[in-house]
Structures are given as C-alpha cells and as structure tokens.
C-alpha positions in Angstrom: 91.7 108.3 95.7 95.4 107.3 95.6 96.9 105.6 98.6 99.6 107.7 100.1 102.8 105.9 101.4 105.8 107.5 103.2 109.2 106.0 103.1 112.1 107.4 105.1 115.6 107.1 103.8 118.7 107.4 106.0 122.2 107.3 104.6 123.2 103.6 104.2 119.7 102.4 103.4 119.6 99.1 101.5 118.8 100.2 97.9 116.9 97.1 96.8 114.7 97.2 99.9 113.7 100.8 99.3 113.6 101.1 95.5 111.9 97.8 94.7 108.9 98.6 96.8 108.8 102.3 95.7 108.8 101.2 92.1 106.1 98.5 92.7 103.9 100.9 94.8 104.1 103.5 92.1 103.2 100.9 89.4 100.1 100.3 91.6 99.3 104.0 91.2 100.1 104.9 94.8 101.6 108.2 95.8 105.0 107.5 97.4 106.7 110.3 99.3 110.4 109.8 99.8 111.6 111.7 102.9 115.3 112.2 103.8 116.0 111.6 107.5 118.9 114.0 107.5 119.4 117.5 106.1 120.6 116.5 102.7 117.8 115.5 100.3 120.3 113.5 98.3 120.5 110.2 100.2 123.1 107.6 99.4 122.6 103.9 100.1 124.9 101.2 101.3 126.1 100.6 97.7 126.6 104.3 96.8 123.4 104.6 94.8 122.1 108.0 95.6 118.4 108.9 95.6 116.9 112.4 95.6 114.2 112.6 98.3 111.1 114.6 97.7 111.3 116.3 101.1 113.3 116.3 104.3 111.5 114.5 107.1 111.8 117.6 109.3 109.9 119.7 106.7 107.1 117.2 106.1 103.8 119.0 106.9 101.1 116.5 105.9 101.4 113.3 108.0 98.2 111.8 106.7 99.6 108.6 105.1 97.9 105.2 104.4 101.2 103.5 105.3 104.9 103.8 105.9 107.7 101.8 104.4 110.9 101.2 106.5 113.9 99.8 104.5 116.8 98.1 106.2 120.5 98.3 105.7 123.0 100.1 107.9 120.7 103.2 107.6 118.1 101.5 109.8 120.3 102.3 112.8 119.8 106.0 112.2 116.1 105.5 111.8 116.1 103.8 115.2 117.9 106.8 116.8 115.3 109.2 115.3 112.6 110.1 117.8 110.7 111.7 115.0 110.7 108.4 113.0 109.7 106.3 116.0 106.9 108.7 116.9 105.6 108.7 113.3 105.6 104.9 113.1 103.8 104.6 116.4 101.2 107.3 115.4 100.5 105.6 112.1 100.2 102.2 113.8 97.8 103.6 116.4 95.7 105.0 113.5 95.6 101.4 112.0 97.6 102.4 109.0 99.9 100.0 107.2 103.4 99.6 108.7 105.9 97.8 106.4 109.5 97.0 107.3 112.1 94.9 105.7 115.5 93.4 106.8 116.7 95.6 109.7 113.6 97.7 109.4 111.6 95.7 111.9 114.1 96.8 114.6 112.6 100.3 114.1 109.2 98.8 114.8 110.7 97.1 117.9 112.0 100.5 119.2 108.6 102.1 118.4 107.0 99.5 120.7 104.6 98.0 118.1 105.9 94.4 117.8 104.4 93.2 121.1 102.4 90.1 120.5 102.8 90.4 116.7 104.1 87.9 114.2 107.0 89.3 112.1 110.2 88.4 110.3 113.5 90.2 109.7 117.0 89.6 108.4 118.6 86.6 110.2 121.4 88.8 111.5 118.9 90.4 113.9 117.8 87.0 115.5 119.4 88.0 118.9 117.4 91.2 119.1 114.2 89.7 117.5 114.3 86.1 118.7 110.6 85.4 117.9 110.9 86.2 114.2 109.2 83.8 111.7 111.3 82.0 109.0 109.1 83.3 106.1 109.9 85.6 103.2 107.0 87.9 104.2 104.9 87.9 107.4 101.6 89.9 107.7 100.0 90.5 111.1 97.0 92.8 110.9 98.5 96.2 109.8 102.1 95.2 110.0 104.0 93.6 107.0 107.6 92.5 107.5 110.1 90.8 105.3 113.6 89.3 105.4 115.9 91.2 103.1 117.0 92.2 99.6 116.1 88.8 98.1 112.5 89.1 99.4 111.9 92.8 98.4 109.7 92.0 95.4 107.5 89.6 97.5 107.4 92.3 100.2 106.3 95.0 97.7 103.6 92.8 96.3 102.3 92.1 99.8 102.0 95.8 100.5 100.1 96.3 97.2 97.8 93.4 98.1 97.1 94.8 101.5 96.2 98.3 100.2 94.9 97.7 96.7 93.9 94.0 96.5 94.8 90.8 94.6 93.6 92.1 91.2 96.1 94.9 91.2 98.8 92.5 92.3 97.9 90.1 89.4 98.2 93.0 86.9 101.6 94.0 88.2 102.9 90.4 88.3 101.9 90.0 84.6 103.4 93.3 83.6 106.8 92.6 85.3 106.9 88.9 84.3 106.8 87.7 87.9 105.6 84.1 88.3 
C-alpha cells in the first residue's frame, strides 16, 4: 500500500524545500497530496514559482496520512497562524505519524507544541526562537525529521524516504538521480 503524505503550501513557501521532497517522495512511489492553505489552489512561492495544489486544506476530507511535510520560507508564518495546520500537525504527531519540517518549518512544530524534549534543526535565522537546534543538515528524533534549508532539501527528502520506505528504496533513488 502506498504511503500517503500531505504537504501544505502557503503563499511565499520556499520552492526548493517543497518541490524537492515532493519529487523524491513521488519517485519513491508515495502518494503526495498538495494542499493550499488559502482559498486559491494556485500557490506562488517566494521566487514566484507557482504550484497548482490538489486541494484546498479547508476542503480536505481524508486526514489519514502517514506523514506531513512542512516547507519553510516566508509562507511558514502563515502556516504558524493557521489553527487548522497546527491541529493537523499535533494530531498526526499524536498518532505517531511522520512529521517532517525544513528551514522555518520547525517553527510550525514549535507552535504545535511537539518539539518539547526533541532534537531538531532549522534555518540559522531561527536560532533565537529555536535555541536548542542542532547544527546538522538533517536531524531525526523518533517520528520528527527536520532540516536546515534549501541546500539540505535533497538530504531531507531522502531521510523521509528512508524513514517510510527503507534504505533499499533510498539507494535506488540515489542511483537514479546520480546522488553520491
């Protein structure tokens, strides 16, 4: 059965942090649902690259996902302000589902209350708010995977695949994309 992953895009999302994992997860044969936080299903990122979401978050009926992907960028502020997003993150965490956040994304996890006594990383610009962050590209602590930013997006995506599908699938993808 295919693993089901949800990603929520808000205007101003960091394109590399969203699209790289979406691409890699789909290469791993996962079903990735892209949900628009706001009413427009066409969501434009921080660099004016626009992505057509599959659904508006408010219209999403099936919330049975194996994991959630939270990209960073300026759009993360809107995710932090969304009670619906914070509740969904907390609910999936409580069900022991995978929670993956990159760059500013871990601030969403902070606001959802799930970083207590956890190891994590984030973009260095959030050091004041997340003073205990690790200085690693990717940090995994049980069902939470975090990463630093656009430059670590591929490492982040492969860590998600490894957590959900195993090392053999990661090995195949690395070979296919010429990643050493």
